[in-house]
C-alpha positions as CSV (number, residue, x, y, z in Angstrom):
1,M,11.7,57.2,-10.3
2,G,9.4,55.4,-12.7
3,E,12.1,53.4,-14.6
4,P,13.6,50.2,-13.1
5,P,17.3,50.3,-12.6
6,I,19.5,48.5,-15.1
7,G,20.1,44.8,-14.1
8,D,16.6,44.4,-12.5
9,D,15.9,40.7,-11.8
10,R,12.1,40.9,-12.3
11,G,10.9,38.0,-14.4
12,S,13.8,35.7,-13.6
13,V,11.6,33.3,-11.7
14,L,10.0,32.5,-15.0
15,F,13.1,30.6,-16.0
16,L,12.9,28.5,-12.9
17,F,9.3,27.5,-13.2
18,P,9.7,24.9,-15.9
19,A,12.5,23.1,-13.9
20,A,10.4,23.2,-10.7
21,F,7.3,21.9,-12.6
22,L,9.4,19.1,-14.0
23,I,10.7,18.1,-10.6
24,V,7.3,18.1,-9.1
25,L,6.0,16.0,-12.0
26,V,8.7,13.4,-11.6
27,L,8.3,13.2,-7.8
28,G,4.5,12.8,-8.3
29,A,5.1,10.0,-10.8
30,I,7.4,8.2,-8.4
31,A,4.9,8.5,-5.6
32,I,2.0,7.2,-7.8
33,D,4.0,4.3,-9.1
34,S,5.3,3.4,-5.7
35,G,1.8,3.5,-4.3
36,A,0.6,1.2,-7.2
37,A,3.4,-1.3,-6.4
38,F,2.6,-1.2,-2.7
39,L,-1.1,-1.7,-3.4
40,R,-0.4,-4.7,-5.6
41,Q,1.9,-6.3,-3.0
42,R,-0.8,-5.8,-0.3
43,E,-3.4,-7.4,-2.7
44,L,-1.1,-10.3,-3.3
45,A,-0.5,-10.8,0.5
46,A,-4.3,-10.7,1.2
47,A,-4.8,-13.3,-1.5
48,A,-2.0,-15.5,-0.2
49,D,-3.4,-15.3,3.3
50,A,-6.9,-16.3,2.2
51,A,-5.4,-19.1,0.1
52,A,-3.3,-20.4,3.0
53,N,-6.3,-20.4,5.4
54,D,-8.3,-22.4,2.8
55,A,-5.4,-24.7,2.3
56,I,-4.8,-25.6,5.9
57,T,-8.5,-26.1,6.5
58,L,-9.0,-28.4,3.5
59,A,-5.7,-30.2,3.9
60,V,-6.5,-31.5,7.3
61,R,-10.2,-32.1,6.9
62,D,-10.0,-35.8,6.1
63,S,-7.7,-36.6,9.1
64,L,-9.9,-34.7,11.5
65,A,-13.0,-36.5,10.2
66,V,-11.7,-39.8,11.5
67,G,-10.8,-38.3,14.8
68,S,-7.0,-38.7,14.6
69,E,-4.3,-36.0,14.9
70,P,-4.4,-33.4,12.2
71,V,-2.2,-34.3,9.3
72,I,-1.6,-31.9,6.4
73,D,-2.0,-33.4,3.0
74,Q,0.4,-31.6,0.6
75,A,-1.5,-32.4,-2.5
76,A,-4.8,-31.1,-1.0
77,A,-3.0,-28.0,0.2
78,D,-1.6,-27.3,-3.3
79,A,-5.0,-27.8,-4.9
80,A,-6.7,-25.6,-2.3
81,V,-4.2,-22.7,-2.8
82,R,-4.6,-22.9,-6.6
83,A,-8.4,-23.0,-6.3
84,S,-8.5,-20.0,-3.9
85,L,-6.2,-17.9,-6.0
86,D,-8.2,-18.8,-9.1
87,R,-11.4,-17.7,-7.5
88,R,-9.9,-14.3,-6.7
89,G,-8.7,-14.0,-10.3
90,I,-5.0,-13.8,-9.3
91,L,-3.7,-17.2,-10.3
92,H,-3.3,-16.2,-14.0
93,E,-1.5,-13.0,-13.0
94,L,1.3,-14.7,-11.1
95,S,4.7,-14.7,-12.6
96,A,5.5,-18.1,-11.1
97,P,3.4,-20.9,-9.7
98,P,2.4,-20.5,-6.0
99,V,4.7,-22.4,-3.7
100,V,3.0,-24.3,-0.8
101,T,5.3,-25.6,1.9
102,V,4.5,-27.6,5.0
103,V,6.9,-26.0,7.5
104,A,5.6,-27.9,10.6
105,P,2.9,-30.4,11.4
106,D,0.5,-27.5,12.1
107,R,1.9,-24.8,9.7
108,I,1.7,-24.1,6.0
109,E,3.6,-21.4,4.1
110,V,2.4,-19.9,0.8
111,H,4.7,-17.9,-1.4
112,V,3.4,-16.0,-4.4
113,E,5.1,-13.6,-6.9
114,A,3.6,-11.2,-9.5
115,V,4.5,-8.0,-11.3
116,A,3.1,-4.7,-10.2
117,D,2.4,-2.6,-13.3
118,Y,3.5,1.1,-13.1
119,V,1.0,3.8,-14.0
120,I,3.2,6.7,-15.2
121,A,6.7,5.3,-15.7
122,P,5.9,3.5,-19.0
123,A,5.0,6.9,-20.5
124,L,8.4,8.3,-19.7
125,P,11.5,7.7,-21.9
126,G,13.4,4.8,-20.5
127,G,10.7,4.0,-17.9
128,R,10.0,0.5,-16.8
129,D,6.7,-1.3,-17.2
130,G,6.6,-2.6,-13.6
131,T,8.4,-4.2,-10.7
132,P,8.3,-7.7,-9.2
133,V,6.4,-8.1,-5.9
134,Q,6.1,-11.1,-3.7
135,A,4.3,-12.2,-0.6
136,T,4.9,-15.1,1.8
137,V,2.3,-16.0,4.4
138,T,2.5,-18.6,7.1
139,V,-0.6,-19.9,8.8
140,R,-1.0,-22.1,11.8
141,L,-3.7,-24.7,12.4
142,A,-5.7,-24.1,15.6
143,V,-8.2,-26.8,16.5
144,D,-10.9,-25.8,18.8
145,D,-12.2,-28.9,20.7
146,G,-14.8,-26.9,22.6
């Protein structure tokens, strides 16, 4: 009664534990790296949004000062986007220059691209260093005459 029968399976779970631990580790790494990429993309979108708002405000300032219809100055918009991104410390991190497009007489589109660095993947064999992320923001000029 005190001896286990032959073929007892006690302790067999110990062989499964390393595999289960490795699976949980890899899934955790994927979650952390995906979160880092998503955070970087959101940061890029927020910076592009702020830059687009600055650009449309500064690009029509001269035409509004003389009382005429707002006209977007492409050169002023480009300069305002670069200055805004530089103030946020993002301009030097971009993988390509920001693209500023006047899509309508009252709209500007700003497109930025960067690389989101992974946290855990570079430590794994064959892991990548990061993934490209991009953000495109369109802003519309609203003039309040009141």
